C-alpha positions in Angstrom: -61.5 108.9 23.5 -62.6 107.0 26.6 -64.6 104.7 24.4 -61.6 103.9 22.3 -59.5 103.2 25.4 -62.3 100.9 26.7 -62.4 99.0 23.4 -58.6 98.6 23.3 -58.6 97.4 26.9 -61.3 94.8 26.1 -59.3 93.6 23.1 -56.1 93.3 25.2 -58.1 91.4 27.9 -59.4 88.9 25.4 -56.0 88.4 23.8 -54.4 87.9 27.2 -57.2 85.4 28.1 -56.5 83.5 24.8 -52.8 83.4 25.6 -53.5 82.1 29.1 -55.7 79.3 27.7 -53.1 78.4 25.2 -50.4 78.4 27.9 -52.7 76.3 30.1 -53.1 73.7 27.4 -49.4 73.6 26.9 -48.7 73.3 30.6 -51.3 70.4 30.8 -49.6 68.6 27.9 -46.2 69.1 29.4 -47.4 67.8 32.8 -48.9 64.7 31.1 -45.7 64.1 29.2 -43.7 64.4 32.4 -46.0 61.9 34.1 -45.5 59.4 31.3 -41.7 59.7 31.3 -41.2 57.2 34.2 -43.4 54.6 32.6 -41.8 55.1 29.2 -38.4 55.0 30.9 -39.3 51.8 32.7 -40.5 50.2 29.5 -37.3 51.2 27.8 -35.3 49.9 30.8 -37.1 46.6 30.7 -36.8 46.2 26.9 -33.1 47.1 26.9 -31.9 43.9 28.6 -34.0 41.8 26.2 -32.6 43.6 23.2 -29.1 42.8 24.3 -29.9 39.3 25.6 -28.0 37.1 25.4 -24.6 38.7 25.4 -22.8 35.8 27.0 -23.2 32.0 27.4 -26.4 30.6 29.1 -26.3 27.7 31.5 -29.1 25.2 31.1 -29.5 23.1 34.3 -31.1 19.7 33.7 -32.0 18.1 37.1 -31.8 14.5 35.8 -29.0 12.3 34.5 -28.0 12.4 30.8 -29.7 10.1 28.4 -33.4 10.4 29.3 -36.3 12.2 27.7 -35.8 15.4 29.7 -32.1 15.6 28.9 -32.9 15.0 25.2 -35.4 17.8 25.2 -33.0 20.2 26.9 -30.2 19.5 24.5 -32.5 20.0 21.5 -33.6 23.4 22.9 -30.0 24.3 23.7 -28.8 23.6 20.2 -31.7 25.6 18.7 -31.1 28.7 21.0 -27.4 28.6 20.3 -28.0 28.6 16.6 -30.6 31.3 16.8 -28.8 33.6 19.1 -25.1 32.9 18.4 -24.3 32.3 22.1 -23.3 29.1 23.7 -26.0 27.3 25.7 -24.3 24.8 28.0 -26.4 21.9 29.4 -25.3 21.0 32.9 -26.8 17.8 34.4 -27.3 18.1 38.1 -29.4 15.1 39.2 -30.3 14.1 42.8 -33.1 14.1 45.4 -35.9 13.7 42.9 -34.6 16.6 40.7 -34.5 19.1 43.6 -30.7 19.4 43.6 -30.6 20.9 40.1 -33.7 23.1 40.5 -32.3 24.5 43.7 -29.4 25.7 41.7 -31.8 27.5 39.3 -33.8 29.0 42.2 -30.7 30.5 43.8 -29.1 31.8 40.6 -29.0 35.4 39.5 -32.3 36.4 37.8 -30.7 37.7 34.7 -31.6 35.0 32.1 -28.2 33.4 32.1 -29.2 30.4 34.2 -32.3 28.5 33.2 -33.5 25.0 34.1 -35.7 22.1 32.9 -38.2 21.8 35.7 -40.6 18.9 36.0 -43.6 17.6 37.9 -41.4 15.8 40.4 -39.2 18.8 41.3 -41.9 21.5 41.1 -45.1 19.7 42.4 -44.7 16.2 43.8 -41.5 16.3 45.9 -42.4 19.6 47.6 -45.8 18.0 48.5 -44.3 14.8 50.0 -41.4 16.3 51.8 -42.5 19.9 52.6 -40.5 20.3 55.8 -37.1 20.0 54.2 -37.5 21.4 50.8 -34.8 23.8 49.6 -37.1 26.1 47.5 -40.7 27.2 46.9 -41.8 25.3 43.8 -43.9 28.2 42.5 -42.6 31.5 44.1 -38.9 30.8 43.4 -39.3 30.4 39.6 -40.3 32.4 36.6 -42.2 30.1 34.3 -41.0 30.2 30.6 -42.8 27.5 28.8 -44.0 23.9 29.3 -42.1 21.9 26.7 -43.9 18.5 26.8 -45.6 15.7 28.6 -44.3 12.2 29.1 -47.4 10.1 29.7 -47.6 7.2 32.1 -49.3 3.9 31.3 -50.9 1.4 33.6 -49.3 -1.9 32.9 -49.8 -5.4 34.3 -47.9 -8.7 34.0 -50.2 -10.8 31.9 -48.9 -14.0 33.6 -50.1 -12.7 37.0 -53.2 -10.6 36.1 -55.8 -12.0 33.8 -57.5 -8.7 33.1 -57.3 -7.6 29.5 -59.1 -4.2 29.9 -59.3 -1.5 32.6 -62.8 -2.4 33.6 -61.8 -6.0 34.0 -58.8 -4.9 36.1 -61.0 -2.9 38.4 -63.3 -5.8 38.9 -60.3 -8.1 39.6 -58.9 -5.6 42.2 -62.3 -5.3 43.9 -62.5 -9.1 44.0 -59.0 -9.4 45.5 -58.6 -6.4 47.8 -55.0 -5.8 49.0 -53.8 -9.0 47.4 -52.1 -7.5 44.4 -48.9 -5.5 44.4 -47.6 -2.6 42.3 -44.0 -1.3 41.9 -42.7 2.2 41.7 -39.4 4.0 41.4 -39.6 4.9 45.1 -41.9 6.3 47.7 -43.0 9.8 46.7 -42.0 9.3 43.1 -44.3 10.2 40.2 -44.9 6.5 39.6 -45.9 6.0 43.2 -48.1 9.0 43.3 -49.7 8.1 40.0 -50.8 4.7 41.2 -52.0 6.1 44.6 -54.2 8.6 42.7 -55.6 5.7 40.7 -56.3 3.7 43.9 -57.9 6.7 45.6 -60.2 7.4 42.7 -61.3 3.8 42.3 -61.6 3.0 46.0 -59.3 -0.1 45.6 -56.2 -1.2 47.4 -52.8 -2.7 46.4 -49.5 -3.3 48.2 -46.9 -0.7 47.2 -43.3 -2.0 46.6 -40.8 0.8 46.2 -37.5 0.4 44.3 -34.5 2.6 43.9 -35.3 3.6 40.4 -37.6 2.5 37.6 -35.1 0.0 36.0 -35.1 -2.5 39.0 -38.9 -2.0 39.3 -39.4 -3.0 35.6 -37.2 -6.0 36.0 -39.3 -7.3 38.9 -42.5 -6.5 37.1 -41.4 -8.5 34.1 -40.3 -11.3 36.5 -43.6 -11.4 38.3 -42.4 -10.2 41.6 -44.9 -7.4 41.4 -48.2 -7.4 39.5 -48.6 -4.0 38.1 -47.2 -0.5 37.7 -48.0 3.0 36.6 -44.8 3.4 34.5 -43.4 5.9 32.0 -44.5 5.0 28.5 -41.0 5.4 27.1 -39.8 2.6 29.5 -42.7 0.2 29.4 -44.2 0.6 25.9 -41.5 -1.5 24.2 -42.3 -4.3 26.7 -46.0 -4.0 25.8 -45.2 -4.2 22.1 -43.2 -7.4 22.8 -46.1 -9.0 24.7 -44.3 -9.1 28.0 -46.6 -6.6 29.6 -50.2 -5.6 29.0 -51.2 -1.9 28.9 -54.6 -1.0 30.2 -54.7 2.7 30.0 -52.8 6.0 29.6 -52.6 8.7 32.3 -53.4 11.7 30.1 -56.9 12.9 29.4 -56.6 12.3 25.7 -55.3 9.3 23.7 -51.6 9.5 22.7 -49.9 9.3 19.4 -47.9 6.2 20.1 -50.9 4.1 21.1 -54.1 5.6 19.8 -55.9 2.3 20.6 -55.0 2.7 24.3 -57.9 4.4 26.2 -57.3 7.2 28.8 -57.7 5.8 32.3 -60.2 8.7 32.8 -62.7 6.9 30.5 -63.2 4.3 33.3 -62.0 6.3 36.3 -63.8 9.6 36.7 -61.4 12.5 37.6 -58.2 10.6 37.0 -55.6 12.5 35.0 -51.8 12.8 35.4 -49.6 14.7 33.0 -45.9 14.3 33.9 -44.6 17.6 32.4 -41.2 19.1 31.7 -40.8 22.9 31.3 -38.2 25.6 31.0 -37.9 27.9 34.0 -35.8 30.8 35.2 -35.1 32.2 38.7 -37.9 34.4 40.1 -37.3 38.0 39.3 -36.0 37.4 35.8 -37.1 40.4 33.7 -40.4 39.6 31.9 -38.9 40.8 28.6 -36.2 38.2 28.9 -38.7 35.5 29.9 -40.9 36.4 26.9 -37.9 36.3 24.5 -36.9 32.8 25.8 -40.5 31.6 25.5 -41.0 32.9 22.0 -37.8 31.3 20.7 -38.5 28.0 22.3 -42.1 28.0 21.2 -41.0 28.7 17.6 -38.7 25.7 17.9 -41.4 23.4 19.2 -43.7 24.3 16.3 -41.2 22.9 13.8 -42.4 19.6 12.3 -38.9 18.1 12.7 -39.0 19.0 16.4 -42.3 17.2 17.0 -41.0 14.1 15.2 -37.9 14.0 17.4 -40.0 14.4 20.6 -42.3 11.7 19.5 -39.4 9.3 19.1 -38.8 9.8 22.8 -42.5 9.4 23.8 -43.0 13.1 24.4 -46.3 15.0 23.8 -45.4 18.5 22.6 -47.0 21.5 24.5 -45.3 24.9 24.1 -47.4 27.0 26.5 -47.1 30.7 27.2 -45.4 31.9 30.4 -48.8 32.9 31.8 -50.3 29.5 31.0 -47.3 27.6 32.4 -47.3 29.8 35.6 -51.0 28.8 36.1 -50.2 25.2 35.6 -47.4 25.4 38.2 -49.8 26.8 40.8 -52.5 24.3 40.0 -50.2 21.3 40.0 -48.5 22.3 43.3 -51.9 22.6 45.0 -53.2 19.4 43.5 -50.3 17.2 44.6 -50.2 18.8 48.0 -53.8 17.8 48.6 -53.2 14.3 47.2 -50.2 13.7 49.4 -52.1 14.8 52.5 -55.2 12.7 51.6 -53.3 9.6 50.7 -50.7 9.9 53.4 -47.8 9.8 50.9 -44.4 10.7 52.3 -41.0 10.4 50.7 -38.4 7.9 51.9 
């Protein structure tokens, strides 16, 4: 009898032990599930705004006047987003202070995806570098990078009546033979055109007299008239004058040759380390949910990949890019650091 009791007790003990192990596994699984709930809930919370976005009109700030390449890019994107999402995308031009007026509006807007802006190299790299003490926003920390849309190359042009050089090596030799005797025009101290030429002079160890104008139009007028000898100008502005024979192009600022002038060599082929890519890109205020940033980026990138889009951008002298948010964010950091150092080394200050 005692043996039977002992055997029964042993069986009960083993069954109890098995139940305990099963319960223990259940408790562990339950604990793991509970631990994952906040993360799952966070992911759901982040994806929910993106799923519903946009549920109202989007304001698209363009920090330059209507009519230029950046404005055209923004309006093309706005039209596509409006068609794709069925919500109005309103382009609002807010020029001033080298594009900083408009981008300050973007930086201070609610980070909900309903205010975006067309940032550029001037507003988010050059101007903060040449006037750091009075800038209304941090060019990197105050923005969420969406996608770099395109690049508008600069070309080094000379007045052929004033400068005999026909190639960039000939121009460099001419500059070195006439130090400080030639002049170049720009759209103003601290502008991309000014900084681009200063980078060229720094890399080549040459010198020229800078003549700043209030805008690129009066600068181009004086360049054509021979009041200044050269300029690092926007291709969209100067290339028609090159084609007419009124100006001579010696090189392009990008590292690769460009579609509108495949015969024009990059300046970097003769000047080691020279590269300047005046870019334009869509940005949102810092703190905009990543899911919304990604949704904006994906739709704009899809638009940029369309053959018709590339053709329209090329008509305006724009080299298409379409980077990811992470790639664009890295470019922002790199560009801000590069121009900060260049401005300090060359002593460039805004007017």
